[in-house]
C-alpha positions as CSV (number, residue, x, y, z in Angstrom):
1,M,98.7,90.5,138.5
2,S,99.1,87.0,139.9
3,T,102.2,86.8,142.0
4,E,103.3,83.7,140.0
5,A,102.6,85.2,136.6
6,L,105.3,86.8,134.4
7,S,104.4,90.3,133.4
8,P,103.2,90.7,129.8
9,L,106.6,91.9,128.6
10,E,108.4,89.1,130.5
11,S,105.9,86.7,129.1
12,A,106.4,87.9,125.6
13,K,110.2,87.5,125.8
14,F,109.9,84.0,127.3
15,I,107.3,82.9,124.7
16,A,109.3,84.4,121.8
17,E,112.5,82.6,123.0
18,N,110.7,79.2,123.3
19,S,108.2,79.4,120.4
20,Q,108.0,76.5,118.1
21,D,105.5,77.6,115.4
22,V,105.8,81.5,115.5
23,K,109.0,83.5,114.9
24,V,109.8,87.2,115.1
25,V,111.6,88.3,112.0
26,A,114.1,91.2,112.3
27,A,113.8,92.3,108.6
28,G,110.1,92.7,109.0
29,V,110.4,94.5,112.3
30,K,112.7,97.0,110.5
31,K,110.2,97.4,107.6
32,A,107.3,98.1,110.0
33,A,109.4,100.5,112.1
34,D,110.5,102.5,109.0
35,Q,106.9,103.1,107.9
36,I,105.5,103.9,111.3
37,C,108.4,106.2,112.1
38,E,107.8,108.2,109.0
39,S,104.1,108.5,109.8
40,L,104.8,109.7,113.4
41,K,107.4,112.3,112.2
42,K,104.9,113.7,109.6
43,G,102.3,114.0,112.3
44,E,100.0,111.6,110.5
45,F,99.5,109.6,113.7
46,S,99.5,110.6,117.3
47,V,97.6,110.1,120.6
48,E,95.3,113.1,119.8
49,L,93.8,111.1,116.9
50,W,92.1,108.7,119.4
51,K,89.2,111.2,119.9
52,G,88.7,111.2,116.1
53,A,88.1,114.9,115.4
54,G,86.7,114.9,111.8
55,A,87.2,111.1,111.5
56,T,85.0,108.8,109.6
57,D,86.8,105.5,110.4
58,G,85.2,104.8,113.8
59,H,87.3,107.0,116.0
60,E,84.5,109.6,115.8
61,L,82.6,107.4,118.2
62,N,85.0,107.8,121.0
63,P,84.3,110.3,123.8
64,K,85.4,113.9,123.1
65,V,85.3,115.4,126.5
66,M,87.9,114.5,129.2
67,D,85.6,113.9,132.1
68,E,84.3,111.1,134.4
69,K,81.7,110.2,131.9
70,A,84.4,109.4,129.4
71,V,86.0,107.0,132.0
72,D,82.6,105.3,132.5
73,W,82.2,104.9,128.7
74,I,85.8,103.5,128.3
75,F,85.4,101.0,131.2
76,L,82.1,99.7,129.8
77,V,83.4,99.3,126.3
78,D,86.6,97.6,127.3
79,T,84.7,95.2,129.5
80,L,82.9,94.2,126.3
81,N,85.9,94.5,124.0
82,F,86.3,91.0,122.6
83,S,85.4,88.6,119.8
84,F,84.0,90.6,116.9
85,W,85.1,88.4,114.0
86,S,82.5,86.8,111.8
87,D,82.2,83.2,110.8
88,N,81.6,84.4,107.3
89,E,83.3,87.7,106.2
90,D,80.4,88.4,103.9
91,Q,77.9,88.2,106.8
92,K,78.8,90.5,109.7
93,Y,77.1,92.0,112.8
94,K,76.4,95.6,111.8
95,V,75.1,98.7,113.6
96,K,73.8,101.8,111.8
97,Y,74.4,105.0,113.7
98,K,74.1,108.6,112.5
99,G,74.1,107.6,108.8
100,R,77.0,105.2,109.0
101,T,77.2,101.5,109.2
102,Y,79.8,100.0,111.6
103,T,81.3,96.5,111.9
104,G,83.8,94.9,114.3
105,Y,84.8,96.7,117.4
106,W,83.3,100.0,116.1
107,S,79.9,98.3,116.0
108,L,80.1,97.9,119.8
109,C,80.9,101.6,120.2
110,A,78.0,102.6,117.9
111,A,75.6,100.3,119.8
112,V,76.7,101.8,123.1
113,N,76.3,105.4,121.8
114,R,72.9,104.5,120.3
115,A,71.7,103.2,123.7
116,M,72.9,106.4,125.4
117,E,70.9,108.5,122.9
118,E,67.9,106.4,123.6
119,G,68.2,107.4,127.3
120,V,69.5,104.1,128.6
121,P,72.1,104.6,131.4
122,I,74.2,101.9,129.9
123,T,77.5,103.3,131.3
124,N,76.2,103.3,134.9
125,P,77.5,100.3,136.9
126,G,74.4,100.4,139.0
127,Y,72.4,99.7,135.8
128,Y,74.5,97.1,134.2
129,A,75.1,95.2,137.4
130,G,71.6,94.0,137.1
131,M,71.3,93.8,133.3
132,T,69.6,90.8,131.8
133,E,70.6,89.0,128.6
134,K,67.4,90.1,126.9
135,E,68.1,93.7,127.7
136,L,71.6,93.6,126.3
137,A,70.5,91.7,123.2
138,Y,68.0,94.5,122.5
139,L,70.5,97.3,123.1
140,F,73.0,95.6,120.9
141,R,70.4,94.6,118.2
142,S,71.8,94.2,114.8
143,D,71.1,96.0,111.6
144,S,72.0,92.9,109.7
145,D,71.0,89.3,109.9
146,V,74.0,88.5,112.2
147,D,73.8,89.0,116.0
148,M,76.6,90.2,118.1
149,P,78.6,87.1,119.3
150,M,78.8,85.9,122.9
151,I,75.9,88.0,124.3
152,Q,75.6,85.7,127.4
153,Q,79.3,86.2,128.2
154,R,79.1,89.9,127.7
155,V,76.2,90.1,130.2
156,E,78.2,88.0,132.7
157,N,81.2,90.4,132.3
158,L,78.9,93.5,132.9
159,R,77.2,92.0,135.9
160,E,80.5,91.1,137.5
161,A,82.1,94.5,136.7
162,G,79.1,96.4,138.0
163,K,78.9,94.4,141.2
164,V,82.6,94.8,141.9
165,L,82.5,98.6,141.2
166,N,79.5,99.0,143.4
167,E,80.8,96.9,146.3
168,K,84.5,97.9,146.3
169,F,84.9,101.2,144.5
170,D,81.9,103.3,145.3
171,G,80.3,102.7,141.9
172,S,82.9,104.2,139.7
173,F,86.1,103.1,137.8
174,V,87.4,106.6,138.5
175,N,88.0,105.5,142.1
176,C,90.1,102.6,140.8
177,I,92.3,105.1,138.9
178,K,92.5,107.4,142.0
179,K,93.8,104.4,144.1
180,C,96.8,103.9,141.8
181,G,98.7,107.2,142.1
182,G,99.4,107.7,138.5
183,S,100.9,104.2,138.0
184,A,99.7,102.1,135.0
185,Q,101.2,99.0,136.5
186,K,99.3,99.5,139.8
187,L,96.1,100.0,137.9
188,L,96.8,96.9,135.8
189,S,97.3,94.9,138.9
190,L,94.1,96.3,140.5
191,V,92.1,95.5,137.4
192,V,93.2,91.9,136.9
193,S,93.0,91.2,140.7
194,N,89.4,92.4,141.0
195,F,87.7,91.8,137.6
196,S,88.0,88.1,136.6
197,S,87.1,88.7,132.9
198,Y,90.3,90.8,132.6
199,K,92.6,88.1,134.0
200,D,94.0,87.0,130.7
201,E,96.6,84.4,131.7
202,A,97.8,81.0,130.3
203,T,100.4,78.3,131.1
204,Y,103.3,78.0,128.7
205,N,106.3,75.8,129.0
206,G,105.6,75.4,132.7
207,K,105.3,79.1,133.5
208,T,102.2,81.3,134.0
209,V,102.3,84.0,131.3
210,A,100.1,87.1,131.4
211,I,98.9,88.8,128.2
212,Y,96.2,91.1,129.7
213,K,95.0,92.5,126.4
214,R,91.8,94.1,127.7
215,A,93.2,95.4,130.9
216,Q,96.1,97.1,129.1
217,I,93.9,98.5,126.4
218,L,91.6,99.9,129.1
219,I,94.6,101.8,130.6
220,A,95.7,102.9,127.1
221,D,92.3,104.1,126.1
222,I,92.1,106.3,129.3
223,W,95.7,107.6,128.6
224,S,94.7,108.3,125.0
225,C,91.3,110.0,125.7
226,F,92.9,112.2,128.4
227,E,96.1,112.8,126.3
228,G,98.2,111.8,129.2
229,Q,96.6,114.3,131.6
230,G,94.3,114.1,134.5
231,Y,92.8,110.6,134.9
232,G,95.1,109.6,132.0
233,S,98.3,110.7,133.6
234,F,100.5,107.6,134.1
235,D,104.3,108.0,134.8
236,D,104.9,104.5,133.6
237,I,102.7,104.4,130.5
238,S,105.6,103.1,128.4
239,S,105.5,99.9,130.5
240,V,102.2,99.0,128.8
241,T,102.6,96.5,125.9
242,M,100.6,96.1,122.8
243,F,97.2,94.4,123.0
244,A,97.5,90.9,121.7
245,D,94.4,90.0,119.7
246,Y,93.6,88.2,116.5
247,R,94.0,91.2,114.1
248,I,97.4,92.8,114.9
249,P,99.1,89.5,114.0
250,Q,97.7,89.9,110.5
251,A,99.4,93.3,110.2
252,L,102.7,91.9,111.6
253,L,102.5,89.1,109.0
254,Y,101.9,91.7,106.3
255,F,105.1,93.4,107.2
256,G,107.0,90.1,107.6
257,A,107.6,90.9,111.2
258,M,106.3,87.5,112.2
259,D,106.5,84.1,110.4
260,Y,104.4,81.0,110.9
261,S,105.4,77.4,110.5
262,Q,103.7,75.4,107.7
263,A,102.0,73.3,110.4
264,L,100.4,76.4,111.9
265,L,99.5,77.8,108.5
266,D,97.7,74.5,107.7
267,K,95.7,74.8,111.0
268,L,94.8,78.4,110.3
269,N,93.8,77.8,106.7
270,S,91.6,74.9,107.8
271,N,89.7,77.3,110.1
272,H,90.8,75.5,113.2
273,M,89.0,76.9,116.2
274,F,91.6,77.5,118.9
275,Q,91.0,77.2,122.6
276,S,92.2,79.9,125.0
277,G,95.7,78.8,126.2
278,E,96.4,76.5,123.3
279,R,100.1,76.5,122.7
280,E,100.0,78.0,119.2
281,E,97.5,80.6,120.3
282,V,99.8,81.7,123.1
283,E,102.8,81.8,120.7
284,I,100.9,84.0,118.3
285,R,100.0,86.4,121.1
286,G,103.3,86.4,122.9
287,C,105.3,86.9,119.7
288,S,103.0,89.7,118.7
289,I,103.9,91.5,121.9
290,W,107.6,90.9,121.4
291,A,107.5,92.0,117.8
292,V,105.8,95.3,118.6
293,K,108.3,95.9,121.5
294,L,111.2,95.5,119.0
295,I,109.4,97.8,116.5
296,E,109.0,100.4,119.2
297,E,112.7,100.1,120.2
298,E,113.8,100.4,116.5
299,I,111.6,103.5,116.1
300,S,113.0,105.0,119.3
301,R,116.5,104.6,117.9
302,M,115.6,106.2,114.6
303,L,113.9,109.1,116.3
304,A,116.9,109.7,118.6
305,A,119.2,109.9,115.5
306,D,117.0,112.3,113.6
307,P,116.6,116.0,114.6
308,A,113.0,115.9,113.2
309,G,112.1,113.2,115.7
310,K,113.2,115.1,118.8
311,N,109.7,115.8,120.1
312,V,107.9,112.7,118.7
313,T,106.4,110.3,121.2
314,V,106.4,106.5,120.5
315,N,105.3,103.7,122.7
316,A,103.7,100.2,122.2
317,I,100.2,101.8,122.5
318,L,100.8,104.0,119.5
319,V,102.4,101.2,117.5
320,D,99.5,99.0,118.2
321,N,97.0,101.7,117.3
322,Y,98.8,102.3,114.0
323,L,98.9,98.6,113.1
324,W,95.2,98.1,114.0
325,D,94.0,101.1,112.0
326,L,96.3,100.0,109.0
327,R,94.7,96.6,109.1
328,R,91.3,98.1,108.7
329,A,92.4,100.6,106.1
330,R,94.1,97.9,104.0
331,R,91.5,95.3,104.6
332,A,91.6,93.8,101.1
333,E,95.3,93.1,101.5
334,M,95.2,92.1,105.2
335,D,92.4,89.7,104.7
336,K,94.8,87.5,102.7
337,M,96.8,87.1,106.0
338,P,95.5,84.2,108.1
339,F,94.1,84.9,111.6
340,H,93.5,82.5,114.4
341,R,89.8,81.9,115.2
342,I,88.9,81.8,118.9
343,R,85.9,82.7,121.0
344,T,87.0,84.0,124.3
345,V,86.2,86.9,126.6
346,Y,89.9,87.9,126.7
347,Y,90.1,89.4,123.2
């Protein structure tokens, strides 16, 4: 990360302490922690669910085998993991794959898997380093009347990523992992230092704050896929924060773990299009990270006091995954919560 930038967790604390239009609410933090803790203790949610054995909610699209091909897939997908919301919720980009229709992030995964089945080496950096916008538009063709947003920016991300991997890391993200000696923070620093589309930073109250949504979810996806083993073995995985996007804040609002000022609500309800680094946008993202950190800490206290929680793992990654899946599962309720509209490569 930049030498002058606060880490994501330091950034979150600083933003939450100085935020004008977003507040973290203790009662809502406790409410969310209670529900997530119960789910973890019952075994309803764990890192193993990332691979989606028997799932029909999108997780079935994730790699099942813990090998280098899985790393290639994860790096490709997280290089493209941004901006899936629709201008009109009734008209969405959709991909049909193996009898199911996918929207949002899962439509990206379905499109990648479809391309692989068609024999396209889409996860090969040597291929996507030279990809054209026309090629990607075809591979990500829609099964609705709505195209995938930001195709030009996605191509630019892929070209840069492929070029850097080929020139610096012998054509594989696996070599990036190997250079970091099992440290998530070293890998985070390597990613944001070498791949500009992952360098998700802003200026807030005179300080450079780092959010690093995609860089951290990249590390988390590798940890999840490999279940903390092999390429996914990081001795500091608990230092990774949640992945501040435009959807998790809806779930935090749902629990009452965050609260917005009336001025911000008015902006959101008028469909204001935010710019990356705009003060309120930074406050939403920073307070989301801090709220999830407090939820994680509350769950840890509850598990420590309960014999049934002795062998239960909790970290910000699992809390984020729970909230993200819950938002999709309870879409009708969650869609009543406002979200901030923004088009950016960072999330």
